[in-house]
Steps between C-alpha positions, in 0.01 A plus 500: 500500500521873562741726315738709710600857427863601451693808393787430261749732335530482123637744243550765768138494623307330778239257373226345708436138404254231600676164522402143581646156448813309597821703510672243277215478247530623143452878497187631326462879465151639428465853363172694520360765268309829510332598730562212742758370747661181626165377633394433140688172532381382844328186369786410269770559764321249721467247217866527405612466862292184532672372184840547666609830346618812680241744363575872519259777396645851530328834505652643182683829542252780566240262644406385850781524751778499240694818436357747249769726352372824350527556125385293205858419403523270804231273352672424170499132405873458559449600863201269542699208360790583732257492795406141416864403462572650840204324663614164365851558634369626835376145559845365424405365159635532148187369324125511552168419340343833400130579465324829441163654429430825312805726558653218700470282189675760289783519754513119505535487119784749504667322792493174302645681197773680694585215739437162334765351728288598803160391365398143581155552348272787400126517561327811364141592576299708251796671330681333211858552387573874466573465129172315445315774687674767294406317179138471618483879533480512120155347540207729576366260762810526721531874443146547626568281803808708584344846477492535878879531487463844340341621824757328722783683318349839590675616815260650749191437288511122550544542875205740512273262308594190701480677838161664433194391698704307755705314238179374338662419164793325664258278690295439187808367322540226760140412578321265493776245431701587811347472851393838644736478798797442271390785271481733799850399604643578158313831476599603852865427418489707180321787674817586695686809376692432179407135473248520217751706303765234567269229362418709193871561444525141370305624198675836476851361521445218253216582262569862412647574158832589662544168679471221240650248746842662471788254494278194543456204264131533424511279190725227643379142549436349842683172553347397834200266518209744471127496567262782409159506669249727328132557570297531181278765665793723598394856413854638481698229321370333187545167327758616244771575756435169677498285186800683355722431799616155385713665230723651767562193718754236401466299821200274570187718476136458591214747453212424736180685411268536799156521345274764653778641719582869504812682613538415871592136454645433847157579644271384221674167441717449811528123478581493129772762550639308796504178298695667219753634748554173681533324163784737417700357790541176308652687206 
């Protein structure tokens, strides 16, 4: 099967999505992270479509061909959650299975917390429950892993560092786990005017001292059936936040540790990720 490209309107913005599968299949929305795009999920979209689901992977706001409003305030978590709600409804649905990786995982967690009635299942890659991640920041290991965020919060400086030498550091983040052609596509997309800033605004809108996830239920429990996939060689996200997640899920929960895997799980362990997603359909 080959995914088709569509433009849908959600939360006042145009979002480009890759979609595949039967129109009457259960909806599965797949959210990518930094610094990627919808193509992160190509293998899993195909697997879900073959399993009978309607799989939809959007370019998150600011990425790819989706709209990129100017200003960090437009990337606050409440807006990102509203985007997902709008995407689900744009396909004529009231519920969906939700999966996410990296920032997409964080949005997926908050979507499940804010809209339990719309969440058929939750599959998070790499990132545990936001409260578990916050608790893990008390540990020196996670603080050290998260030091890169200090740079990303520096407006102008982060862009300068990541754009230097032909976006060398941006490429280095993604290689060698992601195929070179895919890396070039992501880098080329973020090299357009304002797009790298839009991607960094996810950090600036939500991780600055002023943000603190305003108005959102960070410490609430997720009631949907939930799976967390975590690679034990992930340089950015440690074991404490993964193993602490079970405390914040009251629905059926499974932590799957992918031994030897790093951060880019859709590419490093494509079949295992696809299997976890298709298993969620039965829940």
